[in-house]
MARBA-3410 file (N, C-alpha, C, O; in Angstrom, 1 decimal):
181
107.8,69.4,-74.2,107.3,68.6,-73.1,108.5,67.8,-72.5,109.3,67.3,-73.3 ~ 108.5,67.7,-71.2,109.6,67.0,-70.6,109.3,65.5,-70.6,108.2,65.1,-70.4 ~ 110.4,64.6,-70.7,110.2,63.2,-70.7,109.5,62.7,-69.4,108.7,61.7,-69.5 ~ 109.8,63.3,-68.3,109.2,62.8,-67.0,107.7,63.0,-67.0,107.1,62.2,-66.4 ~ 107.2,64.0,-67.6,105.8,64.2,-67.7,105.1,63.2,-68.6,104.0,62.8,-68.3
105.7,62.8,-69.6,105.1,61.8,-70.5,105.1,60.4,-69.9,104.1,59.8,-70.0 ~ 106.2,60.0,-69.4,106.3,58.6,-68.9,106.0,58.5,-67.4,105.9,57.4,-66.9 ~ 105.8,59.5,-66.7,105.6,59.5,-65.2,104.4,58.7,-64.8,104.5,58.0,-63.8 ~ 103.3,58.9,-65.5,102.0,58.3,-65.0,101.9,56.8,-65.4,101.2,56.1,-64.8 ~ 102.7,56.4,-66.4,102.6,55.0,-66.8,103.6,54.1,-66.2,103.5,52.9,-66.3
104.6,54.7,-65.6,105.7,53.9,-65.0,105.3,53.4,-63.6,104.8,54.2,-62.8 ~ 105.5,52.1,-63.4,105.1,51.6,-62.1,106.4,51.1,-61.4,107.4,50.8,-62.0 ~ 106.4,51.1,-60.0,107.5,50.7,-59.3,107.5,49.1,-59.3,106.5,48.5,-59.4 ~ 108.7,48.6,-59.2,108.9,47.2,-59.1,108.3,46.7,-57.8,108.7,47.1,-56.7 ~ 107.4,45.7,-57.8,106.8,45.2,-56.5,107.8,44.5,-55.7,107.5,44.4,-54.4
108.8,44.0,-56.2,109.8,43.3,-55.4,111.1,44.1,-55.2,112.2,43.6,-55.0 ~ 110.9,45.5,-55.2,112.1,46.3,-55.1,112.7,46.2,-53.7,113.9,46.5,-53.5 ~ 112.0,45.9,-52.7,112.5,45.7,-51.3,113.4,44.5,-51.2,114.3,44.5,-50.3 ~ 113.3,43.5,-52.1,114.1,42.3,-52.0,115.5,42.6,-52.6,116.4,41.9,-52.2 ~ 115.6,43.5,-53.5,116.9,43.7,-54.2,117.0,42.9,-55.4,116.3,41.9,-55.6
118.0,43.3,-56.2,118.2,42.5,-57.5,119.0,41.3,-57.2,119.9,41.3,-56.3 ~ 118.8,40.3,-57.9,119.5,39.0,-57.8,120.8,39.2,-58.7,120.7,39.7,-59.8 ~ 121.9,38.7,-58.2,123.1,38.8,-59.0,123.7,37.4,-59.2,123.4,36.4,-58.6 ~ 124.6,37.4,-60.2,125.4,36.2,-60.5,124.5,35.1,-60.9,123.6,35.2,-61.7 ~ 124.9,33.9,-60.5,124.1,32.7,-60.8,122.7,32.7,-60.2,121.9,32.0,-60.7
122.5,33.4,-59.1,121.2,33.4,-58.5,120.1,33.9,-59.4,119.0,33.5,-59.2 ~ 120.4,34.8,-60.3,119.3,35.3,-61.2,118.9,34.3,-62.2,117.9,34.4,-62.8 ~ 119.7,33.2,-62.4,119.4,32.2,-63.3,118.8,30.9,-62.7,118.4,30.0,-63.3 ~ 118.7,30.9,-61.4,118.3,29.7,-60.6,117.0,30.0,-59.8,117.0,30.9,-59.0 ~ 116.0,29.3,-60.1,114.7,29.5,-59.4,114.0,28.2,-59.2,114.0,27.3,-60.1
113.4,28.0,-58.1,112.7,26.8,-57.8,111.2,27.0,-58.0,110.4,26.1,-57.6 ~ 110.7,28.0,-58.6,109.3,28.3,-58.7,108.5,27.3,-59.6,107.3,27.3,-59.5 ~ 109.2,26.6,-60.5,108.5,25.7,-61.4,108.1,24.4,-60.7,107.2,23.7,-61.2 ~ 108.7,24.1,-59.5,108.3,22.9,-58.8,107.4,23.3,-57.6,107.6,24.3,-57.0 ~ 106.4,22.4,-57.4,105.6,22.6,-56.2,106.4,22.3,-54.9,107.5,21.7,-55.0
105.9,22.7,-53.8,106.6,22.5,-52.6,106.9,21.0,-52.3,108.1,20.7,-52.0 ~ 106.0,20.1,-52.5,106.3,18.7,-52.3,107.4,18.2,-53.2,108.2,17.4,-52.9 ~ 107.3,18.7,-54.5,108.3,18.2,-55.5,109.7,18.8,-55.1,110.7,18.1,-55.3 ~ 109.8,20.0,-54.6,111.1,20.6,-54.2,111.7,19.7,-53.1,112.8,19.4,-53.1 ~ 110.8,19.3,-52.1,111.3,18.4,-51.0,111.7,17.1,-51.6,112.8,16.6,-51.2
110.9,16.5,-52.5,111.3,15.2,-53.0,112.6,15.3,-53.8,113.5,14.4,-53.6 ~ 112.7,16.2,-54.7,113.9,16.4,-55.5,115.1,16.6,-54.7,116.2,16.1,-54.9 ~ 115.0,17.4,-53.6,116.1,17.7,-52.7,116.5,16.4,-52.0,117.7,16.1,-51.8 ~ 115.6,15.7,-51.5,115.8,14.5,-50.7,116.4,13.4,-51.7,117.3,12.7,-51.2 ~ 115.9,13.3,-52.9,116.5,12.3,-53.8,118.0,12.6,-54.1,118.8,11.7,-54.1
118.3,13.9,-54.3,119.7,14.3,-54.5,120.5,14.0,-53.3,121.6,13.5,-53.5 ~ 120.1,14.4,-52.1,120.9,14.3,-50.9,121.1,12.8,-50.6,122.2,12.4,-50.3 ~ 120.0,12.0,-50.6,120.1,10.6,-50.2,120.9,9.8,-51.1,121.7,8.9,-50.7 ~ 120.8,10.0,-52.4,121.6,9.3,-53.4,123.0,9.6,-53.3,123.9,8.8,-53.5 ~ 123.3,10.9,-53.0,124.7,11.3,-52.8,125.3,10.7,-51.5,126.4,10.2,-51.5
124.5,10.6,-50.4,125.0,10.0,-49.2,125.2,8.5,-49.4,126.1,7.9,-48.8 ~ 124.3,7.9,-50.1,124.5,6.4,-50.4,125.7,6.2,-51.2,126.5,5.2,-50.9 ~ 126.0,7.0,-52.2,127.2,6.9,-53.0,128.5,7.1,-52.1,129.4,6.4,-52.3 ~ 128.5,8.2,-51.3,129.6,8.5,-50.5,129.9,7.3,-49.5,131.0,6.9,-49.3 ~ 128.8,6.8,-48.8,129.0,5.7,-47.9,129.5,4.5,-48.6,130.3,3.7,-48.0
129.1,4.2,-49.8,129.5,3.1,-50.5,131.0,3.2,-50.9,131.7,2.2,-50.9 ~ 131.4,4.4,-51.2,132.8,4.7,-51.6,133.8,4.5,-50.5,134.9,4.2,-50.7 ~ 133.3,4.6,-49.2,134.1,4.4,-48.1,134.5,3.0,-47.8,135.4,2.6,-47.2 ~ 133.7,2.1,-48.4,133.9,0.6,-48.2,135.2,0.3,-48.8,135.5,0.5,-50.0 ~ 136.1,-0.3,-48.0,137.5,-0.6,-48.4,137.7,-2.0,-49.0,138.6,-2.2,-49.8
136.9,-3.0,-48.5,137.1,-4.3,-49.0,135.7,-5.0,-49.0,134.8,-4.7,-48.3 ~ 135.6,-6.0,-49.9,134.4,-6.8,-50.0,134.7,-8.2,-50.4,135.7,-8.5,-51.1 ~ 133.9,-9.2,-50.0,134.1,-10.6,-50.4,133.3,-10.8,-51.7,133.8,-11.4,-52.6 ~ 132.0,-10.4,-51.7,131.2,-10.6,-53.0,131.0,-9.1,-53.5,130.1,-8.4,-53.0 ~ 131.8,-8.7,-54.4,131.8,-7.3,-54.8,130.8,-7.0,-55.9,130.6,-5.8,-56.2
130.1,-7.9,-56.5,129.1,-7.6,-57.5,128.0,-6.7,-57.1,127.6,-5.8,-57.8 ~ 127.5,-7.0,-55.9,126.4,-6.2,-55.3,126.9,-4.8,-55.0,126.1,-3.8,-55.2 ~ 128.1,-4.7,-54.6,128.7,-3.4,-54.2,128.9,-2.5,-55.5,128.6,-1.3,-55.5 ~ 129.4,-3.2,-56.6,129.6,-2.4,-57.8,128.3,-2.0,-58.5,128.2,-0.9,-59.0 ~ 127.3,-2.9,-58.4,126.0,-2.5,-58.9,125.3,-1.3,-58.1,124.8,-0.4,-58.7
125.5,-1.4,-56.8,125.0,-0.3,-56.0,125.7,1.0,-56.2,125.1,2.0,-56.2 ~ 127.0,0.9,-56.5,127.8,2.1,-56.8,127.3,2.7,-58.1,127.2,3.9,-58.1 ~ 127.1,1.9,-59.1,126.7,2.4,-60.4,125.3,3.1,-60.2,125.1,4.2,-60.8 ~ 124.4,2.4,-59.6,123.0,2.9,-59.5,123.0,4.2,-58.6,122.3,5.2,-58.9 ~ 123.7,4.2,-57.5,123.7,5.4,-56.6,124.3,6.6,-57.3,123.8,7.7,-57.2
125.4,6.4,-58.0,126.0,7.5,-58.7,125.1,8.0,-59.9,125.0,9.2,-60.1 ~ 124.5,7.1,-60.6,123.6,7.4,-61.7,122.4,8.2,-61.2,122.0,9.1,-61.8 ~ 121.9,7.7,-60.0,120.7,8.4,-59.4,121.1,9.8,-59.0,120.3,10.7,-59.2 ~ 122.2,10.0,-58.4,122.6,11.3,-58.0,122.8,12.2,-59.2,122.3,13.3,-59.2 ~ 123.4,11.7,-60.3,123.7,12.6,-61.5,122.3,12.9,-62.2,122.2,14.0,-62.7
121.5,11.9,-62.3,120.2,12.1,-63.0,119.3,13.1,-62.1,118.6,13.9,-62.7 ~ 119.3,12.9,-60.8,118.6,13.9,-60.0,119.1,15.3,-60.1,118.3,16.2,-60.2 ~ 120.4,15.4,-60.2,121.0,16.7,-60.3,120.7,17.3,-61.7,120.4,18.5,-61.8 ~ 120.7,16.5,-62.7,120.3,17.0,-64.1,118.9,17.4,-64.1,118.6,18.5,-64.7 ~ 117.9,16.7,-63.6,116.5,17.0,-63.6,116.3,18.3,-62.8,115.6,19.2,-63.2
117.0,18.5,-61.6,116.8,19.7,-60.8,117.4,20.9,-61.6,116.8,22.0,-61.5 ~ 118.5,20.7,-62.3,119.1,21.8,-63.0,118.2,22.2,-64.2,118.0,23.4,-64.4 ~ 117.6,21.3,-64.8,116.7,21.6,-65.9,115.4,22.4,-65.4,115.0,23.4,-66.0 ~ 114.9,21.9,-64.3,113.7,22.6,-63.7,114.0,24.0,-63.2,113.2,24.9,-63.3 ~ 115.2,24.2,-62.7,115.5,25.5,-62.0,116.3,26.5,-62.8,116.7,27.5,-62.2
116.6,26.2,-64.0,117.4,27.2,-64.8,116.6,27.5,-66.1,115.6,27.0,-66.4 ~ 117.1,28.5,-66.9,116.4,28.9,-68.1,116.4,27.8,-69.2,115.7,28.0,-70.2 ~ 117.1,26.7,-68.9,117.0,25.6,-69.9,115.5,25.1,-70.0,115.2,24.6,-71.1 ~ 114.8,25.2,-69.0,113.4,24.7,-69.0,112.6,25.4,-70.1,111.7,24.8,-70.7 ~ 112.8,26.7,-70.3,112.1,27.5,-71.3,112.5,27.1,-72.7,111.8,27.2,-73.7
113.7,26.5,-72.9,114.3,26.2,-74.2,113.8,24.8,-74.6,113.8,24.5,-75.8 ~ 113.3,24.0,-73.7,112.8,22.7,-74.0,111.3,22.6,-73.8,110.8,23.4,-72.9 ~ 110.6,21.7,-74.5,109.2,21.6,-74.3,108.9,21.1,-72.9,109.4,20.1,-72.4 ~ 108.1,21.8,-72.1,107.8,21.5,-70.7,107.2,20.1,-70.5,107.4,19.4,-69.5 ~ 106.3,19.7,-71.5,105.7,18.4,-71.4,106.8,17.3,-71.5,106.6,16.2,-70.9
107.8,17.5,-72.3,108.9,16.5,-72.4,109.7,16.4,-71.2,110.2,15.4,-70.8 ~ 109.9,17.6,-70.6,110.7,17.6,-69.3,109.9,16.9,-68.2,110.5,16.0,-67.5 ~ 108.7,17.1,-68.1,107.9,16.4,-67.1,107.8,14.9,-67.4,107.8,14.1,-66.5 ~ 107.6,14.6,-68.6,107.5,13.2,-69.0,108.9,12.5,-68.7,108.9,11.4,-68.2 ~ 110.0,13.1,-69.1,111.3,12.5,-68.8,111.5,12.4,-67.3,112.0,11.4,-66.8
111.1,13.4,-66.5,111.3,13.4,-65.1,110.4,12.2,-64.5,110.9,11.5,-63.6 ~ 109.2,12.0,-65.0,108.3,10.9,-64.6,109.0,9.6,-64.8,109.1,8.8,-63.8 ~ 109.5,9.3,-66.0,110.1,8.0,-66.3,111.5,7.8,-65.6,111.8,6.7,-65.1 ~ 112.3,8.9,-65.5,113.5,8.8,-64.8,113.3,8.5,-63.3,114.0,7.7,-62.7 ~ 112.3,9.1,-62.7,112.0,8.9,-61.3,111.6,7.4,-61.0,112.1,6.8,-60.1
110.7,6.9,-61.8,110.2,5.5,-61.6,111.3,4.5,-61.8,111.4,3.6,-61.1 ~ 112.0,4.7,-62.9,113.1,3.7,-63.2,114.2,3.8,-62.2,114.7,2.7,-61.8 ~ 114.6,5.0,-61.8,115.7,5.1,-60.8,115.2,4.5,-59.5,116.0,3.9,-58.8 ~ 114.0,4.8,-59.1,113.5,4.3,-57.8,113.5,2.7,-57.8,113.9,2.1,-56.8 ~ 113.0,2.1,-58.9,113.0,0.7,-58.9,114.4,0.1,-59.0,114.7,-0.9,-58.3
115.3,0.7,-59.8,116.7,0.2,-59.8,117.4,0.4,-58.5,118.2,-0.5,-58.1 ~ 117.1,1.5,-57.8,117.8,1.8,-56.5,117.3,0.8,-55.5,118.1,0.3,-54.7 ~ 116.0,0.4,-55.5,115.5,-0.6,-54.6,116.1,-1.9,-54.9,116.5,-2.6,-54.0 ~ 116.2,-2.3,-56.2,116.8,-3.6,-56.5,118.3,-3.6,-56.1,118.8,-4.6,-55.6 ~ 119.0,-2.5,-56.4,120.4,-2.5,-56.0,120.6,-2.5,-54.5,121.6,-3.1,-54.1
119.7,-1.9,-53.8,119.9,-1.9,-52.3,119.6,-3.3,-51.8,120.3,-3.8,-50.9 ~ 118.6,-4.0,-52.4,118.4,-5.4,-51.9,119.5,-6.3,-52.3,119.9,-7.1,-51.4 ~ 120.1,-6.2,-53.5,121.2,-7.0,-53.8,122.4,-6.7,-53.0,123.2,-7.6,-52.6 ~ 122.6,-5.4,-52.7,123.8,-5.0,-51.9,123.6,-5.6,-50.4,124.6,-6.0,-49.9 ~ 122.4,-5.5,-49.9,122.2,-6.1,-48.5,122.5,-7.6,-48.5,123.0,-8.1,-47.5
122.1,-8.3,-49.6,122.3,-9.7,-49.6,123.8,-10.1,-49.8,124.2,-11.2,-49.4 ~ 124.7,-9.2,-50.2,126.1,-9.5,-50.5,127.1,-8.8,-49.7,128.3,-9.0,-49.8 ~ 126.6,-7.9,-48.8,127.6,-7.1,-48.1,128.2,-7.8,-46.8,127.6,-8.8,-46.4 ~ 129.3,-7.3,-46.3,130.1,-7.9,-45.2,129.7,-7.4,-43.8,130.3,-7.7,-42.9 ~ 128.6,-6.6,-43.8,128.1,-6.1,-42.5,129.0,-5.1,-41.8,129.1,-5.2,-40.5
129.7,-4.3,-42.5,130.5,-3.2,-41.9,129.6,-2.0,-41.7,128.5,-1.9,-42.3 ~ 130.0,-1.1,-40.9,129.1,0.1,-40.7,128.9,1.0,-41.9,127.9,1.5,-42.1 ~ 130.0,1.1,-42.7,129.8,1.9,-44.0,128.8,1.2,-44.9,128.0,1.9,-45.6 ~ 128.9,-0.1,-45.0,127.9,-0.8,-45.9,126.5,-0.7,-45.3,125.6,-0.6,-46.1 ~ 126.4,-0.8,-44.0,125.1,-0.6,-43.4,124.5,0.7,-43.7,123.3,0.9,-44.0
125.3,1.8,-43.5,124.9,3.2,-43.8,124.5,3.4,-45.2,123.5,4.0,-45.5 ~ 125.3,2.8,-46.1,125.0,3.0,-47.5,123.7,2.3,-47.9,122.9,2.8,-48.7 ~ 123.5,1.1,-47.3,122.2,0.4,-47.6,121.0,1.1,-47.1,120.0,1.2,-47.7 ~ 121.2,1.7,-45.9,120.1,2.5,-45.3,119.7,3.7,-46.2,118.6,4.0,-46.5 ~ 120.8,4.4,-46.6,120.6,5.6,-47.5,120.0,5.1,-48.8,119.2,5.9,-49.5
120.4,4.0,-49.3,119.9,3.4,-50.6,118.4,3.1,-50.5,117.7,3.5,-51.4 ~ 118.0,2.5,-49.4,116.6,2.2,-49.2,115.8,3.5,-49.1,114.7,3.6,-49.6 ~ 116.3,4.4,-48.3,115.6,5.7,-48.1,115.5,6.4,-49.4,114.4,7.0,-49.8 ~ 116.5,6.5,-50.2,116.5,7.1,-51.5,115.5,6.5,-52.5,114.7,7.1,-53.2 ~ 115.5,5.1,-52.5,114.5,4.5,-53.4,113.1,4.7,-52.9,112.2,4.8,-53.8
112.9,4.8,-51.6,111.5,5.1,-51.2,111.1,6.5,-51.6,110.0,6.8,-52.0 ~ 112.0,7.5,-51.5,111.7,8.9,-51.9,111.5,8.9,-53.4,110.6,9.6,-53.8 ~ 112.3,8.2,-54.2,112.0,8.2,-55.6,110.7,7.7,-55.9,109.9,8.2,-56.8 ~ 110.3,6.6,-55.3,109.0,6.0,-55.6,107.8,6.8,-55.1,106.8,6.8,-55.7 ~ 108.0,7.5,-53.9,106.9,8.3,-53.4,106.8,9.5,-54.4,105.7,10.0,-54.6
107.9,10.1,-54.9,107.8,11.2,-55.8,107.1,10.7,-57.1,106.3,11.5,-57.6 ~ 107.4,9.5,-57.6,106.6,9.0,-58.7,105.1,8.9,-58.4,104.3,9.2,-59.3 ~ 104.8,8.3,-57.3,103.4,8.2,-56.9,102.7,9.6,-56.8,101.5,9.7,-57.2 ~ 103.4,10.6,-56.3,102.8,11.9,-56.2,102.6,12.5,-57.6,101.5,13.1,-57.8 ~ 103.5,12.4,-58.4,103.4,12.9,-59.8,102.3,12.2,-60.5,101.5,12.8,-61.3
102.2,10.9,-60.4,101.2,10.1,-61.0,99.8,10.5,-60.5,98.9,10.6,-61.3 ~ 99.7,10.7,-59.2,98.4,11.1,-58.6,98.0,12.4,-59.1,96.8,12.7,-59.4 ~ 98.9,13.4,-59.2,98.6,14.7,-59.7,98.2,14.7,-61.1,97.3,15.4,-61.5 ~ 98.9,13.9,-61.9,98.5,13.8,-63.3,97.1,13.2,-63.5,96.4,13.6,-64.4 ~ 96.8,12.2,-62.7,95.5,11.6,-62.8,94.4,12.6,-62.4,93.3,12.6,-62.9
94.7,13.4,-61.3,93.8,14.3,-60.8,93.5,15.4,-61.9,92.3,15.8,-62.0 ~ 94.5,15.9,-62.6,94.3,16.9,-63.6,93.6,16.3,-64.8,92.8,17.0,-65.4 ~ 93.9,15.1,-65.1,93.2,14.5,-66.3,91.7,14.2,-66.0,90.9,14.3,-66.9 ~ 91.4,13.9,-64.7,90.0,13.8,-64.3,89.2,15.1,-64.4,88.1,15.2,-64.7 ~ 89.9,16.2,-64.1,89.3,17.5,-64.1,89.1,18.0,-65.5,88.1,18.8,-65.8
89.9,17.5,-66.4,89.8,18.0,-67.8,88.7,17.2,-68.6,88.2,17.7,-69.6 ~ 88.3,16.0,-68.1,87.4,15.2,-68.8,86.0,15.9,-68.8,85.5,16.2,-67.7 ~ 85.4,16.1,-69.9,84.0,16.6,-69.9,83.0,15.5,-69.5,83.2,14.3,-69.8 ~ 82.0,15.9,-68.9,80.9,14.9,-68.6,80.2,14.4,-69.8,79.8,15.3,-70.7 ~ 80.1,13.2,-70.0,79.4,12.6,-71.2,78.0,12.3,-70.8,77.7,11.7,-69.7
77.1,12.7,-71.6,75.6,12.5,-71.4,75.2,11.3,-72.3,75.7,11.3,-73.5 ~ 74.4,10.4,-71.8,74.0,9.3,-72.7,73.1,9.8,-73.8,72.2,10.6,-73.6 ~ 73.4,9.3,-75.0,72.6,9.7,-76.2,71.6,8.6,-76.4,71.8,7.4,-76.4 ~ 70.3,9.1,-76.6,69.2,8.2,-76.9,69.4,7.8,-78.3,69.3,8.6,-79.3 ~ 69.6,6.5,-78.5,69.8,6.0,-79.9,68.6,5.9,-80.7,68.7,5.8,-82.0
67.4,6.0,-80.1,66.1,5.9,-80.9,65.8,7.2,-81.5,65.0,7.3,-82.5 ~ 66.3,8.3,-81.0,66.0,9.6,-81.5,67.0,10.0,-82.5,68.2,9.9,-82.3 ~ 66.5,10.5,-83.7,67.4,11.0,-84.7,68.2,12.2,-84.2,67.8,13.0,-83.4 ~ 69.4,12.3,-84.8,70.4,13.3,-84.4,69.9,14.7,-84.8,70.2,15.7,-84.1 ~ 69.2,14.9,-85.9,68.9,16.2,-86.4,67.5,16.6,-86.0,66.9,17.6,-86.5
66.8,15.9,-85.2,65.5,16.2,-84.8,65.4,17.2,-83.7,64.3,17.6,-83.3
END
């Protein structure tokens, strides 16, 4: 018997054969684990924190530099943490780590980064010299902090929604009636 006859009827074509095979790093990178709103939030967090950091780095002089340094630290940290979270979600690392821990870490990283970014932006606005680079950095800082906090609210809302769906309805138990009756 020929091998083609044995395996011919059970072999199926690849449904994505028209797309072609993915090569190089592209086969290890996928955004399918994130919902569409989360993809947008994560991308905006990454972009806005990078832009805030770049604009802050352009500042050549300052009179009260404490706010600038704090903003620099927070914006750089926010960018690197956003990049790390996105890499974990979009690469095979996600399968190697417990998914609930990844989501929990993302949740806490997002809320803490959003609050610190907002605080750093407020302090930076109170201490800057009103140059255009500082103004741009503060605008990107406020936008980034808003996106971080909106992402936190979205994840919190979704987690509350799924926990409400999982709760079984409780029926009141008549305490006068014996349980085995």
